[in-house]
N, C-alpha and C positions, 0 to 999 in steps of 0.2 A: 363297565370293566372295573375290576377290583383294584383299588389304589394301594400300592405297597407302602407299608408304614416305614417311617424313618426312625432309626434308633437314635438315642442321645449321642452315641459315638459318631454316627454319620453326620448329625447336625453340627458337631463340633468343628468339622472341616469345611462346612459349606460357607462360601463367601457370599455376601449379600450382593444381588444383582442390581439393587436399587441404590448403588453408590451415588454420591453427589455428582450430578451432571452439570451443575452450575457453580459459579464462584461463591464460596461460602465466606461472606464478609466477616462474620464473627470469628471464624477460624483464622482468617488472615490477621485480624486485629489481635487475637491471642498470640499468634506467632510473632507479631511485631513487638508485643509487650515482653515476650520471653527473650527475644533477641535485641532488646532495646540497648543493653550495655554494649554489645558488639557493634551495633549500628552506630551508636554514639561514638565509640572508639574509632571506627573507620571514618566517621564524619570529621572527628577532631584531627585525625591523621591527614585527611584530605585538605582541611583548612590550613594545617601546618605546612603542607607541601605548597599550597597556594601562597602562603605568606613568604615562604622561602623563595619561591619563584619571583614574587614581587620585589624582594630584597635584592636578589642577585641579578635580575634582568634590567639592563639599562633602559631608560625611557626613550621613546621615539616620538618625534613631532611630525605632524602632517600639515603641509600647506597645499591649498587647492585653488585653482583658477578655472573659470568657466568660459568656454569659447562658443559663440553662436555662429552657425553656418547660415549665412544670409545672402541669397543670390540678388536681392534687391539693391545691394550696395553698388553693383556695377550696371544698374539699369540705364544710366546716362551715357554709358560708353558703348553699349551693345544692344541690339534688338532683343526685347524680352520674349523668350520662347514660352510655350505652354509649360505649366509646372509638371515635374516628373510624376509618374504614378507612384503609389504607395510603396510597391516592392522596389522600384528603382531608387526611391528616396532612402529606404532602409539600407539598401546596398551601398549607396553613396556615403551615408553616415558611417557605416561600418568600415568602409574603405578609409575614411579620414581617421578613424580610430586606429587602424593598423599603421597608417602613416605616422601618427604620434608615437606609436610604440616601436617604430623602425630604428635600426641601428644607425642609419644615415643621419636622422635627426638627433639621435643621442650623441653622435660624434660632433655634430655642430654645437650642441650645448656644452660638451666637454671642452671643446676649443674655446668657446666664448667665456666660460667661467674658469678655465685653466684647472679643471678638476684633476687632471693627470699629475699635477704638481701639489695638490692639496692632500697632505698626510692625514688630516682629520677625516677626509672623505674616503681615502683609500684604505685606511686602517681604523674602522669604527670600533667602539666597544663591542665585545662579544657576549651574548647571552649564554646561560648554562647549556641550552640545547645546541647553540652554535659551537660552543667550545667542545662539546662531545662529538659533534660532526667533524670538526677539524682534527680532533685526536684520531678518530676512526680513519679519516682520509690519510692522515700522516702515517698511520700504521700500515695502511694498504698501499701506500705509494711505492715501496720497494718492489711490490709484486706487479705493478702496472708496467706497461710497455710504452709509456708516453715518451715522445722524442725529446731530446735535450734541446734547450733553446739555442738558436744560432747566435753567433757573435754579432753584436750591434743591434740586437732585437729587444734590448731592455726598454727603450722608449716605446716601441710598439706594444710591448707587453703591458706597460703602465697604462697606455691609452685603452688597450683592450680590457684591462681590469676595470678602469673607470667607466667604460661603456657598459660593461656587464653589471657593475654595481648600480649604475644609473637606471638601466632597464629593470633591474630587480626591485628598486624602490619606487618605480613609476607605476601609476595606475591611470588608465584612460577608459572611460565608459560613458555610454550614452545615458542621459537622464530621461527615463520614461520613454514616451513616444515623441519627445520634442526633438528639435534640431540643435540642442545644446549638448556639448561634450564637456564632462568634468575631468580635469587633468589634476592629479594630486601626486605629491612626492613625499616619501617618508625618510626621515633622517634623524640621527641622534643629536644633531646641531640644529636648533630652531631657526637661526639666521640662514644657515645653508639650505634648509628646506624651503624657506620663502624665496631665496634668490634663485634656486633651481626651478621652482614652479613658474616664476615670472620669466625666467630665461626660456623655458619651454614654450610659453605662449608667444614670446617674441620670435623665437626661431621658427615656430610653425607659420606665423603670418609672413615672415620673410621668405620662408620656403614656398609659400603659395605665390607670392609676387615673382620670385625667381622662376618658378615653374611656368607661370603664365608668360613671362617675358621670353624665356627660352623657347617655349612652344610657338609663340607668335613669330619669333625671329626665324626659326627654322621654316615655318609655314610661309613667311614672306619671301624668303630666298627661293624656296622651291616654286612658289606660285609665279614669281617673276620670270624664271626660266621657262615655265610652262606656258605663260601668256604669249611669249615671242613665237613659240612653235604653233600655238593655236591661231594666232593672227595670220601667219603666213599660210597655213592650211586653209583657213576660211576664205581668204582672198583668192587663192588658186581655184577653189571649188566654185566660187561665184563666177569667175572668168570663164571657166569651162562650160557652165550652163549657157551663158550668152553665146559663146561660139557655136555650140551644138544647135541652138534655136535658129541662128542665122543660116547655118549650113543646110538645114532641112526645111526651111520656109515655114516654121511653126510660129507665124505671127499671131498676135493676140490682141484683143481689145478688152479693156477693163480687167486684165489679168487672165482671160480665157481665150482659147482659139476661136476664130470666126466660125469654122465648121461645127465646132462644138456648140456654139450659141444657136446656130440654125437648127441643128438636130434637137436641141433642147426645146426650142419653140414648137417644132413639129410634134414632138412627143407630148407636149402640153396640150396642143389642139387635138391630137388623137385620143388622149384620155378624156377630154370633154365630149368628143363625138361618141365615144363608146358609152359614156354615161347617158347621153341623149338617146342613143339607139336602145339601150336597155330600158329606159323610161317609157319610150314609145311602145316597145314590145310588151311591156307590162300592161299598159292601158288597153292595147289592142287585145291581148290575151284575156283580160278580165271581161271586157264587153262581149267578146266572142263567146265566152263561156255562158254569159247570161242569155244570149240569143239562142245558143244551141240547146238550152233547157226547155224551149218551147214558149209559146205566147203566154199561156196562163201562168206558168212558173216564173217567167221573166218579169211579169207585172206584179204578181202577188208575193212571190217568195224571194226573188233575187234582191240582193242589197246593193244599191248603186251608191258609190262613195259620193259624198257631198262636194268634194273638190273636183270631181270629174263629170258627174252627171248634173251639171248646173245649167243645162240648156233651158231658156225661158219657156219653150214649148213643153218640154217634158215636165217642168215644174208646175205649169198651169194644168196640164192634163192630170198629173198626179194629185193635185189638190182637188180637182173636180171628182176624180175617181174615188178618193177617200170620202168626200162628202156624200156622194151618191151611195157608197157602200154603207155608210153609217145610217143614212135615211132608210135604205132598204131593210136593214136589220131592225130598225125601230118599227116600220110598217108591218114586217112579217111577224114580229113579236106581238104586236097589238092586234092585227086583223087576220093574220095567217099568211102563209107563203103564196096562196092562190089569189090573194087580193089583186085587183086590177092594177092598182098603183104600184104594188110590189113587183108585179110582172113587168110593168113598164120600166121601173127603175133598174131591173136586172138587164133588160135589153140595152138600156143606155150605158150601163156599166160594162157590158160586153163590147159595145162600140168603142168606148174609151180604152179598153184593153188593147184593141186592135190598133188604135192610133198610137198609143204609147209604144207598142212593139215595133211599129214601123219607124217611129222616131229613133228607137234604140238601134235599129239596123242601120239607119243612116249615120248615126254617130260612130258605130263600129266601122263602117266603111271609111269614114274620114280618118279615124285613128290608124287604120291599116295603111292609108296613103302616107301619113306622117312617119310611120315606121319604115316604109320603103325609102323615103327620102333620107332619113337619118342613116339608114344602112348604107346607102350609096355614098354618102359623104364620108362615113367611117372608112370604107374600102379605098376611097381616093386618098385620104390622109395616110393610110397604112402603106400604100404604094410609094408615096413621097418620102415617108420615113425610111423605107427600105432602100430607096435610091440614095438618099443622103447618107445612110449608114454605110452603103457600099463605097461612097466617095471618101468617107472618113476612115475606113479600114486601111486605106493605103498608108496613112500616117500613123497607124497603131504602134508598129514596132518602134518607130522613132519617138513617139510620145511616151512609151514605156521607159525608154532610156532617158528621156528628158526628165520624167518624174523622179527616177532614181538619182539623177544628178542634182535635181533641186532639193530632194530630201537630204542628201549628203551635205550640200551647201548650207541648208537651214540648220541641221544638227551641229555643224561646226560653228556656225555663227552663234547659236544658243549657248553652246559650251563655252565659247570665248567670252560672251557677256557674263555668264555665271562666274567664271574664274576671275574676270576683271572685278566683279563686285566683291568677291571674297578677298581678293588682293587688297582692295582699298580698305575693307573692314579690318583685315589683319594689320595693315599699316597704321590704322588709327588706334587699335587696341594695344599695340606694342608699347606705346608711350603712356598708357593710362595706369597710374600707380595706385590701384585700389584692389585689395583682395576680397574674395567672397566670404570673409569671416571677420569677426571682431570679438574682442574680449569684453564680456559683460560683467565679469566679477574678477578683479585683479587679486592675486594672491598676496597676503600679508604674512609677516612673521608670526607663527603660532604662539599663543600665550601659554597653553597647557599641553601636557603630553597626551597623545592619542593612544599610545600603547606603552606598557600594558594597562588596560582599564581595571582599576583595582576592584570595583564592585563586581564587574563581570567575572574576573579571575576568582575572587573569593566565592562568589555565588556558584560558579561552575565547579570549583574545588569542593564546596560543600555538597553540591548535588552529586558529583562523582563519588565523593566519600560515602554519601548516603546510599547510592546505588551499589557501591562496593560492599558496604555493610549489609545491605539487603541481600545481595548475592551470596555473601558468606553465611548470613543467617539462613537463607533458603537452603544452601548446601548442607548446613548443619541439621536443618529440619528434615530434609530429604534423606539424610543419612541416619536419622533417628530410628533405631531398631529395637528399642526397649519399651517395656511397659511403664507408662507414666500415670495413667488414670484408669479408673474402672471402665470407662468407655473403650479404651484401648483393649482391655481384656474381653469385653463383650463382643466387640467387632472382630477381633482376631481369633478368638476361641469359641465364642458363643456358649460360654458357661457362666455360672453364677459368680459374681464378684462379692467376696466376703468383707473386704475393707483393707485399710492401710494400718500397718504397724510402724510407728515412728522409730527412728534410729535411737539406740540407747548407748550411752557413753561407756567406754571400756572400764572406767573406774568402778562400775557397779560390781564387777567380778573381783576387784582387788581385795575385798575383805574376806574372801573365802580362802582358807588354808589349803595347801596342796594336799592331794590325796595321799594317805598313808603317813602323814607327818604327825608328830607327837602333839602338835598344837591343835589337832582336830579334837574338839570337845564333843563327846557323845551327846551332851545336852543340846548341842546346836543342831539346826536343821540339816538334813542330809544334802539338800540342793543348795548351791551358792546363790548369791543375790541376783546374778544375771538371769538365772532360771526361775526367780521368784518375783519378777517385775510385776506381774498381774496380781500377785498375792500382796505385795507390799504397797501397791498403788491400785486398789480396786476401783477407784473412781477416775482412773486415767483413760485416755483414748485408747491406749494399748489394751487395757482390760475390756473396754467396750467392743473392740473389734473381735476379741476372742469370744465374748458373749454372743456376738452375731454369728460366729462360726458354730457355736454350740446350738443356737436356735436353728440354724440350717440343718444340722445333724438331727436334731429332735424332730423337725418337720418331715425330713425325708425318711428317716428310720422310725417313724412313729409306730408304737405298738410293740417294739422289740424290747425284751427284758434287759438285754445287754447289747451295747453297741460297740463294735470293734472298728476303730477309726485309725487309719494309717496316714501318717504325715510324710509326704514325699516332696522332693524338689528335682529339678532337671540337672543342676550343676552343684558341685560341692560348695560349702561355705556361703550358702544363701540364708543361713539362720534357721534352717528347718528344725534343728534340735532345740534351739531356744524357744521357738514357737510351740513345739509339741510339749515341752516341759512346762511352760507357762499355761498352756491350755489345760493340761492335766492338773496342774496345781490349782487353777481357778475352779475346776470342777470339784476337786477335793475340798477346797476351802468353802464351797457352797453346800457341802454335806453329802455329795454324791460319792459312792464307793467307786474309787477310780484306781486303775492299775496302769502304770506307765512302764512300757517295755522298750528297752534299747535294742532295736532290731538291726542296727547297723553293725554287723559282726566284723566287718573289715576295718572300720574306722569308728569305734564306739566313743564318739565325742561326749555323749551324755554321761557315760560311765566314768570317763576321765574327769568330768567336771564335778563329780560327787565329792563331798568333803571327807567321806570315809572310803578307804580302799575296800572294794568288795572281795570277800574270800570265795564266794560261790557265784556262778554266773548263769546266764541263760543257756549257754552251751552245755553246762553240766545237767541242766534240767531236760534239755532236748535229747541228749544221748542216754539219759536214764541213770546217770551216776548219782544224781540228787533229785529229791522231790522238789517240784517247782516252788512249793510253799517255803522251803528252806532257803531259797535264793532271794526272797523278797526282802527289801529294805523298806522301813517305814519312816516317813518324815513325821516327827513328833508334833510339829506345829499344825500341819494340814491333814495328817493321817493319810497322806498319799503313799500308795504302795508302788515300789520301783523294783523292776527286775533288771539288773545291770548286765552288760555283756562282758566278755573276757577282755582284759586290758593287758594280759601278760604276753601275748604273742599274736602274730597275724595268722589268720586262718584262710584256707582255700576251700573251695567247694561250698561257699556259704549259702548259695542258692538252694543246694540240696538240703542243708540244715534247716533253712527258714521255711521250707515246704515239706519237711519230713513228717512222718506220722507222730513223732514225739511233739513237734510244734502244734500239730492239729489237736492232739490230746490236751496239750497245755491250754490252748485257747478254749477248747470245749469245757474243760473243768473250770477255767477262770470265769467263763460266762455265768456260772452258777453262783459265783461269789461277788461279782462286781457289776456295777451299773454301766461303767464305761471302761473300755480297754483301749488305751492310746499307745500306738506302736510307732516309734521313731525308726523309719525305714531308710535304707541307703538311697542316694540320688538315682534317678532313672537313667541318666546318661552313662555313667561308667560301668554299672553292673546290672544284672537282671534279677537281683534279690527281690525288689518290690513287685516285679511281675510274677515271681514265684509265689509270693505271699498273697497275691490278689484274691485267690479263691477263699481265703480265710477271713478277709476283711469285708465289712459291711459298706464301707465308704472310704474315700480318700480326700484329704485336704492338701491341695497343691500350694507350696510356698515358693514364691518367686521374688528375687531381689529387685527392688525398685530401681529403674534406670541402669541395670547391669545385665540382666538376663535377656538375650535376644528373643523377640517374639517368634521369629521363624523357627528357632531351635525348639521352643516350647511346643509350637504347633506341630512340627515334624515328629517330636518325641511322642506326643499324644496320639498322633496318627499311627505311629508304630506300635503303640500299646493300647489297643481298643478295649481290653478288659479293664484297665485302669481308667481310661477316659470315660467309659460307660458308668463307672461308679464314683467319678469325681464329684464331690459335693460343691466345690467352689475353689477359688484361688485367693490367696492372701498375698498382698504386696508388702514385703518386709523391708526393713531398713529405709523407710521413706523419709526423705528430707521434707518435713512438714512446712518449712519456711519457703521452699522452692515449689512445692506442689501446686500452690494457687496459680502460679504462672502457666501451668500446663492445662489447667482446667478450662473448659469452654465457658462462655458467658452464660450465666444462669445455672451452671453446674454446682454440685455440692462443694467442690474444691474451692470455689470463690467465697464460701461462707464459713471457712474453718475458724476464722477469728471470732465469729459470733457463737460458735459452739464452745468456745473456751470456758465460758461461765459454768458449763455443766461438767467440766473435767477438773480434776486435781492431779496435775502431772507431777511425776517424780523428777527430782533434779537430774539434769543431764539426759532426759529422755528425748528431747527435741533436737539435740545436737546431731552433728554428722559423725556418728560413731560407727563402730564395726558391726 
């Protein structure tokens, strides 16, 4: 498939898809260097605010005490239970922390230290933040609907305020995974901080003792009343059991009824008889199976257990049978099965088989008799058990009631014993004055202030200032919309970058007399000094940039006898006229036949800057009133030919004039007389004159003010003017602050080495300043 070619104009607006996808450290470093002053200023402001905070914030002192929760302290007074599980232990410690933070314990400390009467505690010094909060609350108080304090509540209000301040300055937290609680208190008075921390530890231990005493006291009173009721109920239940047993004749021996003992014995004998019957039946069934298999199988193949077939007769016959069988096999293997001795051994073997079978039948019969006897005994015992069970069933209902009464009596007796033990334990613990906690680190009066921490505040202020400066610098960078470096030009417009033109001081134009004045000397050059910077300083960086523009023109328009070059800008006052005049003057100073045309018919800045007032102008040549050769002014120093525009009045329809046949004829005739035709055209933004002149030009040089012309505006303007964009030879950044430029260049870029280039340039005075 044929690939469609892309024109230079289309390439101009194409954005690179290979934009940086990763963090560019060099770019970040360059941004940091550019915004270093702003960041330093913000950091200094942050440190200053931190210093002000330290100066106006009253110091706070923190006293801390540590309390260990230790159950082993009460191990002599109560039975030691299993240690609680990890989750239960964590919950228990967190519960103790909440007790330390409770308002009840705070009221105890307030009362012990008389904090409700301590003005230093009730009215501490206020920090700037606290002062601001108080002012805001005071301003909002008229709008709140808080009730007015009742009469006589001043004392309660002071106590409530003291409790609130105490809870506000208190911190209680568990230390790691241990059983230690750290209790600390902050105050502006170091002695008051230590006293309150110690008072909190004492109040907590006393609270534990009081809580234990109150709990055991209440438990003892309740248990005492409960024991009386349980004792009466247990005795009544035991008496009812005995009365029921006597009324129904349920006598017992060794704790059981006699009928139950007899029935239990018979059941035991029946179980043994059933086992004997089953054993006898098994022996009989096994031997009967052997006999039923036949004589030969019974002797040769049947397996007779050793513990049952241990009759001496059978054992002897089996031994003889095995010996004869082995002998017969040996004779048959050696002499053949028909040998007389083998035949005799087989007959003897058959006789032994018959004898063994008869003996097995006799044993089987004896086992059958044993089975019959065991079965008869089992049936007899079963009948006796049934008779005894029938006799015991008459007392069944009574026995059920008796069991129920006995269970009730036993439960009441057990409950009474348990409550009695708990009552005795509570009575002993009530008078045991040891809490399950102890102080392992007593609070002392703090020596140095804990807040504000100077190093932390200053460090945080510095960091916040740096972050603020970085944010402000980043905002400035993200809002950067102008051209600063050649890389910005290439990435935004994708056109050739021709170089930087430094700012020139306004005093360069001060030596030129006003147009039309008598002081204008015909022997002087036509153009003022500001338009002759490249001529007066040919070894300057200003002139070198214009040489680079000339080289670009020569390369692109190589082979053309005359080159028509238009100088344009997007906005007015970007220095386009100065660049065009200096470019043309440099060409003329180098010996090239050069014609400079002021094509800005609405605002002819070039013509107004001439030292001599022109009597004939470009408009006269275009409309045919004058030959164009008669409108040309010659600079006697450089031989530069200049066609000025009319400065006597404003013209309309300038686009028709600049693209008229008269203008085409002028350019065509001038091509035969000059090597270069430089046209100073109006800006692209306000008027369309440059677009109208585009068919007559061989190329355009775009002039943009450094750090002032928005990139988006330049890109949009060139997108709207594809004819000019297609013929644009490059862009020049004018009015560049060369001292600041290095801060915008990337590491390794040419902007970083401008100071090294200085040895090759001889700059004119005032050229590097921030001029107009």
